[in-house]
Each structure stands twice: as structure tokens, then as C-alpha cells.
N, C-alpha and C positions, 0 to 999 in steps of 0.2 A: 537203435539209431533214433533221431530226434524227431517230433512230430512229420518234419517237413519231411523229410524220406517215406513215413509214413502214408501219409498223406498223399506224396506223388506217386508210390508204390498203388496206392487204391483206384489214384485215376488211371494210373494204364490201369490196369485190371479192370475198372468201368469202360473205360475203352475199348478194352481188348473183347470183352466180353457183350459191348453194342456191335461191336464187327463180325459177333458170331464166330471167333480164331480161339482156338486152344491157346496155349501156352507153347506147346509144339510148334502149332504153324507163323505164331508170332517172333517165335526165338527164328527160324528159318528165316522168314521173312527180314529180319534186320542182323541175320547172320550172327544173332548169338546162341549159349548155349540154352536149354531148356533150364535150367538149374540157375541160371544169370537172371532171365526173366523173372522165374518164381522167388530168388533172393529179392530180386529191387520189388516187386511186387507187395513180399512181405516186412518190404522194408527192411533188413538184412545188410544188402547191401547198396550204397550210392552212385547210382549211377555218373558218368561224364556229362559235361553239353555232349560230346559227339553222340555216344551211346545214345541220348534221349533222342537227339537228331534222329537218328539208325531208327529208334522204337516211333518216332511222330512218323515218319516217313514212312518204315510199315505197317502203323496202323491209317496211313492215308487224313492226318491232321496235321495242325503248324504246331511248332514248339508250343506258341500262346495259347493255346488249346491247352497245353498241359497244366499251363499255371493260373489259368481263368477259374477264380473261385467263386460258390455262388454269395450272393450280399446275405448277410443276417437277415432275416424275418421276423419281425415286432411278433412279440410272445399277445397276441391275440388270438381267438378262437379261429380267425381264418387265415391267420400267421402258423398256426400248428396246424391246422388241416393244408394248406400248402405245402408244409416241412415235411406230412407224411404221405401227402401224393408223390413229389419228390424223392422222398427214400425207397418205396416203393415202385415205380421207374425206375430208377437208377440205374440199376443191372440190368434192363431185361433187353433182349438182340435186337438187334435194327430192325426188322422185320416187326417183333412185338408193340417197337416205338411207335413205326409208322400207323401201327394198326389203333394205339391208346390216340395218337394223331386224332387220327380222321375220326374218333369217336368226340373228341374236345370239340373240332371243329363243327360236326355236325351241332350239338351242344347247344354251342358260342352262335351258332348260326338260326338256329330253332328261336333260343332265346330273341334276338336281335327280330326278332319280327311284332 
């Protein structure tokens, strides 16, 4: 499959993991087989718009969120560090993302004093 299908599959996997769902749970919620979800996530199958709608509904996100892509960050030392942070937190479950966010808020608030 093309890069778009692979990237879409990666985004679906990322959202699924953030929500703490297994492929089986997502498949059940979206009324698909587990193998179909697996094939989409690996970029083997290309979902229809209806399938993407069912998946986004099962993930409790909008269709638009599936297609939003991070803006490229300039390759400065700061940009490289931001890229590194994003890669590290990208597939964390929601609970862990909330913890990371709380820690970042504490750091930002402390620095603002």
C-alpha cells in the first residue's frame, strides 16, 4: 500500500493505544473483524470512508483527527528535541499522557514564576 495508507494505519494504531484499546476491542466497537483492523493498522488494507467513520466513532474521535498531521519542525537543536519528545509520548496510553501533561504543566508554571 502507499504511504498514505501506512500513515493512516499508524495513526489509527496510535489513537487505539492512547485509548487503551486492544485490536479486538476496537474491532468489536467498530463491528469489524480483528484481522481487518490489524490489516488497516499495518497498511495492508485501505478502509473506505464508511469504515474510517466507524473506526473514528469507536475511538471517540472525529474523522478530521485521523487526518491531522504534525507540522514539520525545523531541524534545530530545539526542533530535534521536540521531535524526540513527540516520538516518546506518541503511543502512550491516555492515563500516561495525562501524567506527562501534568508534569509539563508543573514545569511551565514553575518556570513562569
